Each structure stands twice: as structure tokens, then as C-alpha cells.
C-alpha positions in Angstrom: -29.6 -14.6 -14.9 -26.9 -13.9 -12.4 -25.5 -10.5 -11.7 -22.7 -9.4 -14.0 -19.2 -9.5 -12.5 -17.3 -6.2 -12.2 -13.7 -6.9 -13.2 -12.4 -3.9 -11.4 -14.1 -4.8 -8.1 -13.0 -8.4 -8.4 -9.4 -7.3 -8.9 -9.5 -4.9 -5.9 -11.1 -7.5 -3.7 -8.3 -10.0 -4.6 -5.4 -7.7 -4.1 -6.9 -6.2 -0.9 -7.6 -9.6 0.8 -4.3 -11.3 0.0 -2.0 -11.4 3.1 1.4 -9.8 2.9 2.9 -8.0 5.9 6.4 -6.4 5.8 9.0 -9.0 5.0 6.4 -11.5 3.9 5.1 -10.0 0.6 5.5 -13.2 -1.5 1.7 -13.8 -2.1 1.2 -10.2 -3.3 4.2 -10.5 -5.6 2.9 -13.7 -7.0 -0.6 -12.2 -7.6 0.9 -9.2 -9.5 3.1 -11.5 -11.5 0.2 -13.7 -12.6 -1.8 -10.6 -13.5 1.0 -9.3 -15.8 2.1 -12.7 -17.1 3.3 -12.3 -20.7 2.8 -8.6 -20.8 6.1 -7.4 -19.1 9.6 -8.5 -18.5 10.0 -9.4 -14.9 13.0 -8.4 -12.8 13.7 -8.3 -9.1 15.9 -6.9 -6.4 17.5 -9.2 -3.8 15.1 -8.6 -0.9 11.8 -9.4 -2.6 10.7 -6.4 -4.6 9.2 -7.3 -8.0 9.9 -5.1 -11.1 7.9 -5.2 -14.3 9.5 -3.6 -17.4 7.4 -2.2 -20.2 9.4 -1.0 -23.1 7.9 1.9 -25.1 8.1 2.8 -28.8 11.4 4.6 -28.4 14.3 4.3 -25.9 13.2 7.3 -23.9 13.5 8.2 -20.2 13.4 5.5 -17.6 10.2 6.0 -15.6 9.7 4.3 -12.2 6.3 3.7 -10.8 6.6 2.4 -7.2 3.9 1.0 -5.0 4.6 -1.0 -1.8 3.2 -4.5 -1.4 3.5 -4.8 2.3 0.8 -4.0 4.8 1.1 -3.4 8.5 0.9 -6.6 10.5 2.4 -8.6 13.4 5.0 -11.3 14.0 4.8 -14.0 16.6 7.3 -13.3 19.4 6.6 -16.1 21.8 4.0 -18.7 22.4 2.8 -18.9 26.1 2.5 -22.3 27.8 -1.3 -21.9 27.6 -1.0 -21.5 23.8 -1.6 -17.8 23.4 0.6 -15.7 21.0 2.6 -12.7 22.1 3.7 -10.5 19.2 5.6 -7.6 17.9 4.1 -5.2 15.4 5.3 -4.8 11.8 4.7 -1.1 10.9 2.8 1.6 12.7 -0.1 0.4 14.8 -2.2 2.5 17.3 -3.4 0.4 20.2 -6.9 1.8 20.1 -7.7 0.1 16.7 -6.2 -3.3 17.6 -8.1 -4.8 20.5 -10.9 -7.3 19.8 -10.1 -7.5 16.1 -9.8 -10.7 14.0 -6.4 -11.6 12.4 -5.1 -14.3 10.1 -2.1 -16.2 11.3 0.0 -17.3 8.3 1.1 -20.7 9.6 3.2 -22.8 7.3 0.5 -25.5 7.8 -2.2 -23.1 6.5 -3.8 -19.8 7.5 -5.7 -19.9 10.8 -7.9 -17.3 12.5 -7.1 -15.5 15.7 -8.5 -12.7 17.9 -6.5 -10.0 19.6 -7.4 -10.1 23.3 -6.5 -8.7 26.7 -8.0 -8.7 30.2 -11.7 -7.7 30.1 -12.7 -4.4 31.6 -14.8 -6.2 34.2 -11.7 -7.2 36.2 -9.9 -3.9 35.9 -9.8 -1.2 38.5 -11.4 2.2 37.8 -8.0 3.7 37.1 -7.0 0.9 34.8 -10.1 1.3 32.7 -9.2 4.9 32.0 -5.9 3.9 30.4 -5.2 2.6 26.9 -4.4 -1.1 26.7 -0.8 -1.3 25.4 0.5 -3.8 22.8 2.5 -5.5 25.4 -0.6 -6.4 27.4 -2.3 -7.9 24.4 -2.1 -11.4 23.0 -3.6 -13.4 20.1 -6.0 -16.3 20.8 -5.9 -19.0 18.1 -7.9 -21.5 20.1 -4.9 -23.7 21.1 -5.1 -25.9 24.1 -1.5 -25.2 25.1 2.0 -24.4 23.7 2.5 -27.8 22.2 -0.9 -27.7 20.4 -0.1 -24.3 18.9 3.4 -25.1 17.8 3.2 -28.8 16.7 -0.4 -29.2 15.5 -1.1 -25.7 14.2 2.5 -24.9 13.2 2.5 -21.5 14.9 6.0 -20.7 16.2 8.0 -17.5 16.8 8.6 -15.8 13.5 5.3 -16.6 11.9 3.6 -13.5 10.4 0.1 -12.3 11.1 -2.2 -9.9 9.2 -5.6 -8.2 9.9 -8.7 -10.1 8.7 -11.0 -7.8 6.8 -13.1 -9.0 3.9 -13.6 -6.6 1.0 -17.1 -5.1 0.5 -18.8 -2.2 -1.2 -20.7 0.3 0.9 -24.3 1.5 0.4 -22.6 4.2 -1.7 -21.3 1.8 -4.4 -18.3 4.1 -5.1 -17.0 3.6 -1.6 -15.0 0.4 -1.1 -14.1 -1.2 2.2 -11.0 -3.4 2.5 -7.9 -4.4 4.2 -4.4 -3.1 3.4 -5.4 -0.3 1.0 -2.1 1.1 2.2 -0.7 0.2 -0.3 -2.5 -2.5 -2.2 -4.5 0.2 -4.0 -1.2 1.5 -5.3 -0.2 -2.0 -6.4 -3.5 -2.3 -8.2 -3.1 1.1 -9.9 0.4 0.2 -11.1 -0.7 -3.2 -12.4 -3.7 -1.6 -14.3 -1.4 1.1 -15.8 1.0 -1.5 -17.1 -1.8 -3.6 -18.6 -3.2 -0.6 -20.4 0.2 0.5 -21.7 0.4 -2.9 -23.5 -2.2 -1.4 -25.9 -0.8 2.1 -26.1 2.3 3.8 -27.5 4.6 5.6 -25.0 8.0 7.2 -25.6 9.9 5.8 -22.6 10.8 2.7 -20.6 8.4 2.1 -17.7 9.3 0.1 -14.7 6.4 -0.7 -12.4 7.6 -1.9 -9.0 6.0 -3.7 -6.1 8.3 -2.7 -3.3 8.9 -4.5 0.0 9.1 -3.3 3.6 7.9 0.3 3.0 6.1 0.2 6.4 9.3 -0.5 8.3 11.6 1.9 6.5 11.0 2.1 2.7 13.7 -0.5 2.2 12.6 -2.0 -1.1 12.4 1.5 -2.6 16.1 1.9 -2.2 17.1 -1.5 -3.5 14.7 -1.5 -6.5 15.9 2.0 -7.5 19.4 0.6 -7.5 18.3 -2.1 -10.0 16.5 0.4 -12.3 18.4 3.6 -12.2 15.3 5.8 -12.9 15.4 9.2 -14.6 12.0 10.1 -13.0 9.9 8.4 -10.4 6.3 8.5 -9.3 5.3 6.8 -6.0 1.7 5.6 -5.9 0.4 5.4 -2.4 -2.5 6.4 -0.1 -3.0 9.6 1.9 -5.1 10.4 4.9 -8.7 11.4 4.0 -9.6 14.5 6.0 -13.3 14.3 5.4 -14.3 12.6 8.7 -15.6 14.1 12.0 -13.0 16.0 14.0 -10.6 16.5 11.1 -9.8 19.9 9.6 -8.5 20.8 6.2 -5.3 22.0 7.9 -4.7 18.5 9.2 -5.6 16.6 6.0 -7.0 18.2 2.9 -7.9 15.2 0.7 -11.4 14.0 0.4 -12.9 10.8 -0.9 -14.4 11.0 -4.4 -12.7 14.3 -5.4 -9.9 12.8 -7.5 -6.3 11.6 -7.4 -4.3 13.4 -4.7 -1.1 15.1 -5.8 1.4 15.5 -3.0 2.9 19.0 -2.4 4.8 18.0 0.7 5.5 15.1 3.0 8.0 14.4 5.8 10.3 12.5 3.4 10.0 14.4 0.1 9.5 17.8 -1.3 8.3 16.9 -4.8 10.4 18.1 -7.7 8.9 21.5 -8.6 8.9 21.2 -12.4 7.6 17.6 -12.2 4.9 18.7 -9.9 3.8 21.5 -12.3 3.9 19.0 -15.2 1.6 16.7 -13.3 -0.9 19.5 -12.5 -0.8 20.8 -16.0 -1.5 17.4 -17.4 -4.4 16.7 -15.0 -6.0 20.0 -16.0 -5.4 19.5 -19.8 -6.9 16.0 -19.6 -9.8 17.1 -17.4 -8.8 14.5 -14.8 -10.2 15.2 -11.3 -7.4 15.9 -8.8 -6.7 17.5 -5.4 -3.7 18.6 -3.5 -2.5 16.9 -0.4 0.3 17.1 2.2 1.5 14.9 5.0 3.4 16.5 7.9 3.8 13.2 9.8 4.7 10.5 7.3 6.6 9.6 4.1 6.5 7.2 1.2 8.9 5.3 -1.1 9.4 8.5 -2.9 11.5 9.7 0.0 14.1 7.0 -0.7 13.9 7.0 -4.5 14.5 10.7 -5.0 17.9 10.3 -3.2 19.1 7.6 -5.5 22.5 8.2 -7.1 22.7 11.9 -8.2 19.0 12.4 -7.5 15.7 11.5 -9.2 12.9 14.0 -9.9 10.1 12.4 -7.9 6.5 13.0 -6.8 3.7 11.0 -5.0 0.2 10.4 -6.3 -2.2 9.1 -3.8 -5.7 7.6 -3.4 -7.3 9.2 -0.3 -8.1 6.6 2.3 -10.1 6.7 5.5 -8.8 4.8 8.5 -5.4 3.8 7.2 -3.2 1.7 9.6 -6.2 -0.1 11.0 -8.1 -3.3 10.0 -10.5 -1.6 7.6 -10.0 1.3 5.2 -12.3 3.0 2.8 -11.4 4.3 -0.7 -13.4 5.8 -3.6 -13.5 4.0 -6.9 -13.6 7.4 -8.6 -10.2 8.3 -7.0 -8.7 5.0 -8.1 -9.9 5.6 -11.7 -8.5 9.1 -11.8 -5.1 7.9 -10.6 -4.9 5.4 -13.3 -5.9 8.0 -15.9 -3.4 10.5 -14.8 -0.5 8.1 -14.7 -1.2 7.0 -18.3 -1.5 10.6 -19.5 1.8 11.4 -17.8 3.7 8.4 -19.2 2.5 9.2 -22.8 3.9 12.7 -22.5 7.2 11.9 -20.8 9.5 11.8 -23.7 13.2 12.8 -24.0 12.3 16.5 -24.7 10.0 16.7 -21.6 12.7 15.1 -19.5 15.2 17.8 -20.6 12.7 20.5 -19.7 12.3 19.0 -16.2 16.0 19.0 -15.6 16.7 22.4 -17.2 
């Protein structure tokens, strides 16, 4: 007999591997929509964010769960006469993690593989070898014979998007999962799972689960989708830096893989609503859900935009700690994923009109 399929791993593999850089999130949106077909009302904003509405047993507070669909990627800027691609970056890339990596070029004629290249070290001077190769010096090789071959036969022209190529896999520790685009496909997976479970549970509110667009280039979909929803309270579901690797200190990043959902106490775009933060921590303790505290001094999330909507929205960020974000491959812990889903469901089931009044008092 064959090995039994693990539905959670299959789902995480699917949502991790689907390509969707900033501005080109359509395939991720379609995947989430298929997953939730017939379970939620589907709405949208006008720039591509998808909004799933799950009505509770009473017309209570409007709860917004936001996870961004986009991943960091690239965009073809020009095609050289020799058929190589020059590109601009979509989102924050660090040159040290780019060179020599495989990519998927999302040509309208079909996805094609490519390699990020540059001049080899053998032809560089001693001084040049000591310097980091910059993005401007790199190109993408798609195996084209010339510009005409790339553009006409392969369909690769300026404006075509590109994403990292990184197949999903489990590590020797089966709780550790390697994949592309955990930032923030893991959040999209969490929100989708929560909405599916809510279909079988009573909750005293109206939940809007959102797959936002263009977070990596300015949290744009967070603003437009909040305008559609008008939330009373918001929870952004994202990743945070795991500080459990060599050279990292707890003062730089406190979260660790396998120790539970990470509750944000500060980031560069949001100081979480204090009473909401305390409610989250009290709920995690009461439900015996593993959690840890995290902070980010150098980055923000969709929560930074949502909490400024209209007169203000009490907001917080829950994260799945992730190693090596903003590179081709990231690592998460299945345990942290599961605790994030559990905490969100527990919070939603307690967020009634009375609790909302307490948060605002």
C-alpha cells in the first residue's frame, strides 16, 4: 500500500509553490477561491485583493484577517540583443541570496526556467572579487539564442514577472518545512484554514478573510481592502524573522521555530492595540496554545495600513516564525502553523459585541 497523503502538507506545498509576485497575484487568488468555494461569500477590491466573508451566528463585530498573497520577485526590464533578461526587483531583495539561483519566468506562453547569472569570479580582478555583485550587474539566462527568440518564440518581453523556483519539501525533522514564498503564503494558508473551520463552528461576529495584494511594495492591498470592509478589529497574519540561527541574538529577533505562534509587541509600522494585545495573550494562555512574543525594528506588515483606516482599527499581528525570509527558500515549523490557526479560531469565537466594547473602553 502507498503512503497516506497528509492533507495539510499537500495544501502547504500547493500554496507555497504557486507563483505570485507583487502585482501578479492572480494564481494565488484563484487557488484560495477554489479552496473556499461554496463556503464563503467572495468580494474584492479594485486592485486584486480577494475578500472572503463568513457570517457568524449574530451580527457582531466585523473582524478582518489579512494575509498578503504576493511574494518578492522580479520584472523583466529589457531583453538584450543576445537574449538575456535584465530586471527590476519586486520587493526587498539582498544581492547575496540571488546569484546562481533558479527562477520561473511567467511568460504568457507558459512558465519557463531561468538562472540568475553574472560574470564568473575567474575573470574578475582581486578587488572586484571582494565586492558584492549588485542587481544591476546580474541578468537572467533563459536559454534564448537572441532577443527575437526570447520575445517571439518564448513570449518574454518587458513587463513579464519572474519568481524564485524552490520546490516544497520536508526536512529530516518532519516538523520543519522548506518552501518558497512563506512570506506570506503561510499566512494565506492560515486564513484559508481558519475560514474552513469556522464553517463548522459558531462565532458571534462577521469575519472577513483577505488575501491582500502588493504588501511587499507598500502594503497597498491592505488599504484598499480595509476600505471595502470597514473592520472593527483587525489581525494581520504574516511571518516574522526566526532568531534561532547562528550569529543571531535574542535582542535582534526573539522568535524561534517550533515554540508557537508569535504575537507582535512592536514593529516599524504598528504598535499593537494594547487591550487587543492583552486579550490575545490571555486567550492563548487560557486555551493552552503555545505562543511567543516577537518584535521587528526594521519592517512592517499590512497591519500598519489597516490600523489607520477611517477613525482607526484596533489591530495586531500574529506571525509564523520563518528562517531565511526574502530569499529563495524559507523554513517554517508545522507546530507554529497549527498554533496560529488554533489561536485565531479561539479569538474569533470570543470576539463578541461585549468584548469589542471592552477593547474600546
